[in-house]
C-alpha positions as CSV (number, residue, x, y, z in Angstrom):
1,X,35.8,58.9,34.7
2,X,39.6,58.7,34.8
3,X,39.6,58.7,38.6
4,X,37.0,55.9,38.7
5,X,39.0,53.8,36.2
6,X,42.1,54.1,38.2
7,X,40.3,53.2,41.4
8,X,38.8,50.1,39.8
9,X,42.1,49.0,38.4
10,X,43.9,49.4,41.7
11,X,41.1,47.6,43.6
12,X,40.9,44.7,41.2
13,X,44.7,44.3,41.2
14,X,45.1,44.3,45.0
15,X,42.1,42.0,45.4
16,X,43.6,39.5,42.9
17,X,47.0,39.5,44.5
18,X,45.3,38.9,47.8
19,X,43.1,35.7,46.4
20,X,46.8,34.1,44.8
21,X,49.7,34.5,53.1
22,X,61.5,45.4,63.2
23,X,63.3,47.1,65.3
24,X,64.1,46.9,69.0
25,X,65.2,49.7,71.4
26,X,68.5,51.1,72.4
27,X,70.3,51.0,75.7
28,X,69.3,49.1,78.8
29,X,65.8,47.6,78.5
30,X,64.6,46.8,75.0
31,X,61.7,49.0,73.8
32,X,59.1,47.1,71.8
33,X,57.1,49.4,69.5
34,X,53.4,49.2,69.8
35,X,53.0,48.2,66.1
36,X,55.0,45.0,66.6
37,X,52.2,43.6,68.9
38,X,49.4,44.4,66.5
39,X,48.5,41.5,64.1
40,X,47.3,42.7,60.7
41,X,43.8,41.4,61.2
42,X,43.4,43.7,64.2
43,X,43.8,46.6,61.9
44,X,40.5,45.8,60.2
45,X,37.2,47.4,61.3
46,X,35.2,45.1,63.7
47,X,32.3,44.8,61.3
48,X,34.4,43.6,58.4
49,X,32.6,40.5,57.0
50,X,35.2,39.3,54.4
51,X,38.8,38.7,55.4
52,X,41.7,37.1,53.5
53,X,45.1,36.3,54.9
54,X,48.2,35.5,52.9
55,X,51.4,34.2,54.4
56,X,53.8,35.5,51.7
57,X,56.8,34.3,53.6
58,X,55.2,30.8,53.6
59,X,54.2,31.1,49.9
60,X,57.7,31.8,48.9
61,X,58.8,28.6,50.5
62,X,56.5,26.6,48.2
63,X,58.4,24.7,45.5
64,X,55.9,26.0,43.0
65,X,56.4,29.7,43.6
66,X,59.7,30.3,41.8
67,X,58.6,28.3,38.7
68,X,55.4,30.3,38.5
69,X,57.4,33.5,38.7
70,X,59.7,32.2,36.0
71,X,56.8,31.3,33.8
72,X,55.6,34.9,33.8
73,X,58.9,36.0,32.2
74,X,57.6,35.0,28.8
75,X,55.0,37.7,28.9
76,X,56.2,40.8,26.9
77,X,57.7,43.4,29.2
78,X,55.2,46.1,28.2
79,X,52.3,43.9,29.4
80,X,54.2,42.6,32.4
81,X,55.4,46.0,33.8
82,X,52.4,46.7,36.2
83,X,52.4,43.1,37.4
84,X,56.2,43.3,38.1
85,X,55.8,46.5,40.1
86,X,53.1,44.9,42.3
87,X,55.1,41.6,42.6
88,X,57.9,43.7,44.0
89,X,55.6,44.8,46.8
90,X,54.7,41.1,47.5
91,X,58.4,40.2,47.5
92,X,58.9,42.7,50.3
93,X,55.9,41.4,52.2
94,X,55.9,38.7,54.9
95,X,52.1,38.8,55.3
96,X,49.1,40.6,53.9
97,X,45.5,40.9,55.0
98,X,42.6,42.0,52.8
99,X,39.3,43.2,54.2
100,X,36.1,44.0,52.4
101,X,32.8,45.3,53.7
102,X,30.0,45.9,51.1
103,X,28.1,47.9,53.7
104,X,30.7,50.6,54.0
105,X,28.9,52.7,51.4
106,X,32.3,53.5,49.9
107,X,33.0,53.4,46.1
108,X,35.7,50.9,46.6
109,X,36.2,47.2,46.0
110,X,38.5,46.9,49.0
111,X,38.3,48.6,52.4
112,X,41.8,47.8,53.6
113,X,44.8,45.9,52.5
114,X,47.6,45.7,55.0
115,X,51.1,44.4,54.2
116,X,53.7,43.5,56.8
117,X,57.3,43.5,55.6
118,X,60.0,46.0,54.6
119,X,58.7,49.1,52.9
120,X,59.8,52.6,51.9
121,X,57.7,55.6,50.8
122,X,59.0,55.1,47.3
123,X,57.2,51.8,47.2
124,X,53.9,53.6,46.9
125,X,54.7,54.6,43.3
126,X,54.6,50.9,42.4
127,X,50.8,50.9,43.1
128,X,50.1,53.0,40.0
129,X,49.0,56.6,39.6
130,X,48.3,58.1,43.0
131,X,48.3,61.9,42.1
132,X,46.8,63.2,45.3
133,X,48.3,63.7,48.7
134,X,46.8,64.2,52.2
135,X,48.1,64.3,55.7
136,X,46.9,62.4,58.7
137,X,48.7,63.3,61.9
138,X,52.4,62.8,60.9
139,X,51.7,60.5,58.0
140,X,51.6,61.4,54.3
141,X,49.0,59.5,52.3
142,X,49.0,59.2,48.5
143,X,45.8,58.4,46.7
144,X,43.5,58.8,43.7
145,X,40.4,60.1,45.5
146,X,38.9,56.7,46.4
147,X,41.9,54.7,47.6
148,X,44.7,56.0,49.7
149,X,48.1,54.4,50.7
150,X,50.6,55.0,53.4
151,X,53.8,53.4,54.8
152,X,54.0,53.3,58.6
153,X,57.0,52.4,60.7
154,X,58.9,51.0,57.7
155,X,57.2,47.6,58.1
156,X,53.5,48.2,57.3
157,X,52.0,49.3,54.0
158,X,48.3,50.2,54.1
159,X,45.9,50.6,51.1
160,X,42.2,51.4,51.4
161,X,39.6,54.1,51.8
162,X,40.7,57.2,53.7
163,X,38.6,56.2,56.8
164,X,40.0,52.6,56.9
165,X,43.6,53.8,56.5
166,X,43.2,56.4,59.2
167,X,41.6,53.8,61.6
168,X,44.4,51.3,60.8
169,X,47.1,53.9,61.6
170,X,45.4,54.6,64.9
171,X,45.1,51.0,65.8
172,X,48.7,50.3,64.6
173,X,50.1,53.0,66.8
174,X,47.9,52.4,69.9
175,X,45.8,55.5,69.6
176,X,42.8,53.1,70.2
177,X,42.8,49.3,70.5
178,X,42.1,47.1,67.6
179,X,40.0,44.0,68.0
180,X,39.8,42.9,64.4
181,X,36.5,41.5,63.0
182,X,34.0,40.7,65.8
183,X,30.9,39.7,63.9
184,X,29.2,36.5,65.2
185,X,30.7,33.5,63.6
186,X,34.0,35.1,62.6
187,X,36.2,33.6,65.4
188,X,34.9,30.1,64.8
189,X,35.3,30.3,61.0
190,X,38.8,31.8,61.2
191,X,39.8,29.1,63.6
192,X,38.6,26.3,61.3
193,X,40.3,27.9,58.4
194,X,43.5,28.0,60.5
195,X,43.9,31.7,59.6
196,X,47.5,32.7,60.1
197,X,49.0,29.2,59.9
198,X,48.1,28.3,56.3
199,X,49.5,29.9,53.1
200,X,46.1,31.3,52.3
201,X,43.0,31.7,54.5
202,X,39.6,33.3,53.7
203,X,36.5,34.0,55.8
204,X,33.2,35.2,54.5
205,X,30.4,36.2,56.8
206,X,27.0,36.6,55.0
207,X,26.1,39.9,56.4
208,X,22.8,41.6,55.3
209,X,24.7,43.9,52.9
210,X,26.6,41.0,51.4
211,X,23.4,39.0,50.8
212,X,21.9,42.0,49.1
213,X,24.7,42.1,46.7
214,X,24.2,38.6,45.5
215,X,22.8,37.9,42.0
216,X,19.4,36.5,41.1
217,X,20.3,32.9,40.2
218,X,19.1,29.8,42.0
219,X,22.4,29.3,43.9
220,X,22.4,33.0,44.9
221,X,18.8,32.7,46.1
222,X,19.7,29.8,48.4
223,X,22.8,31.6,49.7
224,X,20.7,34.7,50.4
225,X,18.2,32.8,52.4
226,X,20.3,30.2,54.1
227,X,24.1,31.0,54.2
228,X,25.6,32.0,57.5
229,X,29.4,31.9,57.0
230,X,32.0,30.3,54.9
231,X,35.8,29.8,55.1
232,X,38.6,28.1,53.3
233,X,42.4,27.6,53.3
234,X,45.1,26.5,51.0
235,X,48.6,25.2,51.5
236,X,51.2,24.8,48.7
237,X,54.2,22.7,49.9
238,X,54.6,19.1,48.9
239,X,51.5,19.1,46.8
240,X,48.3,21.2,47.1
241,X,45.9,21.1,50.0
242,X,42.6,23.0,49.7
243,X,39.8,22.9,52.3
244,X,36.6,25.0,52.5
245,X,33.2,24.9,54.2
246,X,29.9,26.7,54.1
247,X,27.6,26.7,57.1
248,X,23.9,27.3,56.5
249,X,20.7,27.3,58.6
250,X,19.1,24.4,56.8
251,X,20.5,21.0,55.8
252,X,18.2,21.1,52.7
253,X,20.2,24.1,51.4
254,X,23.4,22.1,51.7
255,X,21.9,19.3,49.6
256,X,20.9,21.7,46.8
257,X,24.3,23.5,46.9
258,X,26.2,20.3,46.9
259,X,24.2,19.2,43.8
260,X,24.9,22.4,42.0
261,X,28.6,22.3,42.9
262,X,29.1,18.8,41.6
263,X,27.4,19.7,38.4
264,X,29.6,22.8,38.0
265,X,32.7,20.7,38.6
266,X,31.6,18.2,35.9
267,X,30.9,21.0,33.4
268,X,34.3,22.6,34.2
269,X,36.1,19.5,33.1
270,X,35.2,20.4,29.5
271,X,36.7,23.9,29.8
272,X,39.4,24.4,27.2
273,X,41.6,26.6,29.4
274,X,41.5,24.1,32.3
275,X,42.2,21.3,29.9
276,X,45.2,23.2,28.5
277,X,46.9,23.4,31.9
278,X,45.9,19.8,32.9
279,X,43.6,20.9,35.7
280,X,40.6,18.7,34.7
281,X,42.2,15.7,36.5
282,X,42.4,17.7,39.7
283,X,38.7,18.7,39.4
284,X,37.7,15.1,39.4
285,X,39.5,14.7,42.8
286,X,37.6,17.4,44.5
287,X,35.6,16.0,47.4
288,X,32.2,17.5,48.1
289,X,30.7,16.3,51.4
290,X,27.3,17.1,53.0
291,X,27.7,17.3,56.7
292,X,24.3,18.3,58.2
293,X,24.0,22.0,57.8
294,X,27.5,22.4,56.5
295,X,28.9,21.8,53.0
296,X,32.6,20.8,53.0
297,X,34.9,20.8,50.0
298,X,38.5,19.5,49.8
299,X,41.2,18.7,47.4
300,X,44.5,16.9,47.8
301,X,47.0,17.0,44.9
302,X,50.3,15.3,45.0
303,X,53.6,17.0,44.4
304,X,53.9,15.5,40.9
305,X,50.4,16.7,40.1
306,X,51.2,20.2,41.3
307,X,54.5,20.3,39.4
308,X,52.7,19.2,36.2
309,X,50.2,22.0,36.7
310,X,52.9,24.6,36.9
311,X,54.8,23.1,33.9
312,X,51.6,23.1,31.8
313,X,50.9,26.7,32.7
314,X,54.3,27.7,31.6
315,X,53.9,25.8,28.3
316,X,50.5,27.6,27.8
317,X,52.1,31.0,28.4
318,X,54.9,30.2,25.9
319,X,52.3,29.2,23.4
320,X,50.2,32.3,23.9
321,X,53.1,34.7,23.8
322,X,55.2,33.0,21.1
323,X,58.1,32.5,23.4
324,X,58.6,36.3,23.6
325,X,61.0,37.3,26.4
326,X,60.4,40.4,28.4
327,X,63.2,42.9,28.4
């Protein structure tokens, strides 16, 4: 039970941080290590249906990143400790990629999270209790029985199932080539989501296994029968830009889903938490468009609106925690 709890906590934490974007040679001709030419998405298994990309270097350039980090300082140190350890990992990351495959038959909520940045073996201790060790070729992996982590070449941190970490190390070091996800529809969805050029990009392919894991509601039923793939992206610079789409096999499904989404957005405007941070005004600005067999959703918030959202969140945290300062 303890191992299962640790695995779940690590999975949820990494997944959450993922949905919030070296060296040359010596003498004569420069030697470029193989790993430098391997994009993080190419470390994923070809059948991976869910992929998220975060440009952490870009996110840190957002004018809202530093104020959000400062707002977290009001959380008491004891409650903030784990988050701070993981934020240190993000601070050392330039990019991260998260991959999930519900058909992998693994007891894990993530199959692979790959960070590109500046890492040391000691950084693995920031991920929480990883009491077990294993060796794969010349790499030492630390894990909890379900998830394993390894630092490779000083610039890549891998977390995932043992199989996915082993495969990623092989692709990273050129043991065998990595193509990245190759399911039908992935390339088109990733291109429309501008994966790699936006602060955050996500692609979801509705594989048979993913459909089977959906719930029993009306919306889930429509998605199970009709959804093909979805993607979205977000950019946080002078304001907030959000774009998403869902492609189906039936325009009638788009009409139903659009209706349900508009109703959900209207209901959300009465949510006390969203009201407290001033997000209800932004919800009214969400554009839902029916484009044949594709549902499109977009939001544009001005810099003033984004700054107000951050300020309101900070005020809410100060209220919740009584202005307590972490030490």
